[in-house]
C-alpha positions as CSV (number, residue, x, y, z in Angstrom):
1,M,0.0,0.0,0.0
2,K,1.4,3.4,-1.0
3,K,2.2,5.9,1.7
4,Q,-0.1,8.9,1.8
5,F,1.7,12.2,2.0
6,F,0.0,15.2,3.4
7,F,0.4,18.9,2.4
8,A,-1.0,21.9,4.2
9,I,-2.5,24.0,1.5
10,L,-3.7,27.4,2.6
11,L,-7.3,28.3,1.8
12,T,-7.2,32.0,2.7
13,L,-4.5,34.6,2.2
14,S,-3.8,38.0,3.6
15,Q,-4.5,41.1,1.5
16,I,-1.9,41.4,-1.2
17,A,-0.2,44.7,-1.7
18,F,2.1,44.7,-4.8
19,G,3.2,48.3,-4.2
20,N,4.7,47.7,-0.8
21,P,6.0,44.1,-0.6
22,N,7.0,43.0,2.9
23,Y,10.0,40.7,3.2
24,K,10.6,41.2,7.0
25,N,14.1,42.5,6.1
26,G,15.0,39.0,4.8
27,N,15.8,37.8,1.2
28,G,13.8,39.8,-1.3
29,T,14.0,43.1,0.6
30,V,14.6,46.0,-1.8
31,I,18.0,47.7,-1.0
32,S,17.6,50.3,-3.7
33,S,15.5,51.1,-6.7
34,T,16.1,53.9,-9.3
35,E,14.7,54.9,-12.7
36,K,17.0,56.7,-15.1
37,N,17.3,57.0,-18.9
38,G,14.5,54.4,-19.5
39,L,16.0,51.9,-17.1
40,K,14.6,50.7,-13.8
41,T,17.4,49.3,-11.6
42,T,16.4,47.3,-8.5
43,I,18.8,45.7,-6.0
44,R,17.4,43.1,-3.5
45,K,18.9,41.2,-0.6
46,C,19.4,37.6,-1.6
47,V,21.8,35.7,0.6
48,I,22.2,32.1,-0.4
49,K,25.2,30.2,0.8
50,N,27.2,27.3,-0.6
51,V,25.8,27.2,-4.1
52,K,27.7,24.6,-6.2
53,I,28.2,25.5,-9.9
54,G,27.1,22.7,-12.3
55,D,26.7,22.1,-16.0
56,L,23.3,23.8,-16.1
57,L,24.9,27.2,-16.0
58,E,25.6,28.2,-19.6
59,E,29.1,29.1,-20.7
60,K,28.1,32.7,-21.5
61,N,26.9,33.2,-17.9
62,R,30.1,32.0,-16.2
63,N,32.1,35.3,-16.6
64,I,32.6,37.1,-13.3
65,Y,32.5,40.9,-13.7
66,E,33.9,43.6,-11.5
67,D,30.4,45.2,-11.1
68,Y,26.9,45.1,-12.5
69,I,27.8,47.2,-15.5
70,G,29.7,44.2,-16.8
71,N,32.6,46.0,-18.5
72,K,35.6,44.2,-16.8
73,V,35.9,40.4,-16.5
74,I,37.8,39.4,-13.3
75,G,37.3,35.6,-13.4
76,K,35.3,32.7,-14.7
77,L,33.2,30.1,-12.9
78,K,34.0,26.4,-13.3
79,D,32.0,23.3,-12.5
80,N,32.0,22.5,-8.8
81,D,33.0,26.0,-7.8
82,E,31.2,26.9,-4.6
83,I,29.9,30.4,-4.3
84,N,27.8,32.6,-1.9
85,V,25.1,34.7,-3.5
86,L,24.9,38.2,-1.8
87,E,22.4,40.3,-3.9
88,V,20.2,40.1,-7.0
89,L,19.9,43.0,-9.4
90,T,17.3,43.6,-12.1
91,V,17.7,46.1,-14.9
92,E,14.3,46.6,-16.6
93,Y,14.1,48.3,-20.1
94,L,11.1,50.5,-19.6
95,T,11.0,51.6,-23.2
96,K,10.8,48.1,-24.6
97,P,7.5,46.2,-24.8
98,K,6.8,43.1,-22.8
99,N,6.9,39.7,-24.6
100,K,3.9,37.6,-25.4
101,W,3.9,36.1,-21.9
102,G,3.8,39.6,-20.3
103,E,7.4,39.4,-19.1
104,A,9.5,42.6,-18.9
105,A,12.7,42.9,-21.0
106,G,15.9,43.4,-19.2
107,Q,18.9,41.9,-17.4
108,L,19.3,39.9,-14.2
109,W,22.5,39.9,-12.2
110,Y,23.8,38.2,-9.1
111,K,26.4,39.6,-6.8
112,I,28.5,36.7,-5.6
113,Q,31.5,35.7,-3.5
114,L,34.0,33.1,-4.7
115,N,36.6,32.3,-2.1
116,N,37.7,35.8,-0.9
117,S,36.7,37.6,-4.0
118,K,33.4,39.3,-4.9
119,G,32.0,40.0,-8.3
120,C,28.8,39.9,-10.5
121,I,27.5,37.4,-13.0
122,C,24.7,38.0,-15.5
123,V,22.2,35.1,-15.6
124,S,19.7,36.7,-18.0
125,Q,20.4,39.2,-20.8
126,K,16.9,39.5,-22.3
127,S,14.0,38.7,-20.0
128,L,13.0,39.3,-16.4
129,G,10.4,36.5,-16.5
130,E,9.4,34.1,-13.7
131,Y,11.9,31.4,-14.8
132,V,14.9,33.6,-14.2
133,N,13.8,36.2,-11.7
134,P,13.5,34.7,-8.1
135,Y,11.3,37.7,-7.0
136,Y,9.1,37.9,-10.1
137,E,5.9,39.8,-9.2
138,N,7.1,40.0,-5.6
139,R,7.4,36.2,-5.2
140,Y,8.3,35.0,-1.7
141,E,6.9,38.2,0.0
142,V,5.8,37.4,3.5
143,L,1.9,37.4,3.4
144,E,1.2,36.3,7.0
145,E,2.5,34.4,10.0
146,I,0.4,31.6,11.5
147,Q,1.0,30.4,15.1
148,G,0.3,26.7,15.6
149,A,2.4,24.0,17.3
150,K,5.2,26.1,15.7
151,K,5.3,29.4,13.9
152,W,4.8,29.4,10.1
153,A,5.8,32.2,7.8
154,V,3.7,32.2,4.7
155,R,5.2,33.5,1.5
156,R,3.7,34.4,-1.8
157,L,4.3,31.8,-4.6
158,K,2.6,31.5,-8.0
159,Q,3.4,28.0,-9.3
160,S,1.7,24.9,-10.8
161,V,2.0,21.5,-9.2
162,S,1.0,18.1,-10.5
163,I,-0.5,15.5,-8.1
164,W,-0.7,11.7,-8.4
165,E,-1.0,10.9,-4.7
166,R,-3.8,11.4,-2.3
167,L,-3.2,14.6,-0.3
168,N,-5.0,16.0,2.6
169,V,-5.9,19.7,2.4
170,R,-5.8,21.4,5.8
171,D,-7.1,24.7,7.1
172,K,-3.6,25.7,8.3
173,P,0.0,24.4,8.1
174,G,1.0,21.5,10.4
175,L,-0.6,18.1,11.3
176,E,-2.7,19.9,13.9
177,G,-4.6,21.6,11.1
178,K,-8.1,20.5,10.4
179,K,-8.6,18.3,7.3
180,V,-10.9,20.1,4.9
181,F,-10.9,17.7,1.9
182,L,-8.9,15.2,-0.1
183,L,-7.0,15.7,-3.4
184,H,-6.9,12.9,-5.8
185,N,-9.6,10.7,-4.2
186,F,-9.0,7.2,-5.7
187,E,-12.5,6.1,-5.0
188,T,-13.7,8.3,-7.9
189,R,-10.6,8.8,-9.9
190,S,-8.0,6.6,-11.6
191,R,-4.7,6.2,-9.8
192,S,-2.8,7.1,-13.0
193,L,-4.7,10.4,-13.5
194,Q,-2.6,13.5,-13.1
195,E,-4.3,16.5,-11.3
196,N,-2.9,20.0,-11.7
197,Y,-3.3,22.8,-9.1
198,E,-2.1,26.4,-8.7
199,I,-0.1,27.2,-5.6
200,H,-0.7,30.6,-4.2
201,A,1.6,30.5,-1.1
202,I,4.3,28.4,0.5
203,T,5.5,28.1,4.1
204,E,9.1,29.1,4.8
205,E,9.4,26.3,7.3
206,T,9.3,22.6,6.4
207,E,7.8,19.5,8.1
208,T,8.7,15.8,7.8
209,I,5.9,13.4,7.2
210,D,6.4,9.7,6.4
211,G,10.1,10.4,5.6
212,L,9.3,13.3,3.2
213,T,10.5,16.8,4.2
214,D,8.8,19.7,2.3
215,H,7.2,23.1,2.7
């Protein structure tokens, strides 16, 4: 018999305010934002430690520049290099139209530390869409905090998820949350049927259930 895994899926969210995103001074917090000569430049806090470089990073994105302008190359990342990410910077081209997916044109940079040296890498030269921008449409903004057996920080997330297993939906995060209904009820649906859902928020904290640790 297959194990049943349980997710806590939030049914209600706090009021969303795109103009004033709240990151509680954590990752995603805007450090500076300026508009000049048709460019909107935004620097956000984004501290991620011990990131190992692999073959998914394209060759053109491995150059390390002295600064965000990208004029002077000071190094090059290799497979298995371990870096710390310090900041993320977006440069939006305000005079260029958005693409057919509604994504803004621009560049996305990371400020990084490799060993004792700091520099910047450009990970996107054309688009600021959701697949390259970790804070696309204020993603991961803190929406609310829920106090249960432990404290849960709920962050904004717009993402699709595919389900094959039976999953309990609860009224709040944690196993103490009341079961509301069941996703993928095998009594009325085929076990092989894929069900797709939209995720609106995710907990910053994780929980381990039946050996599976997740948000």
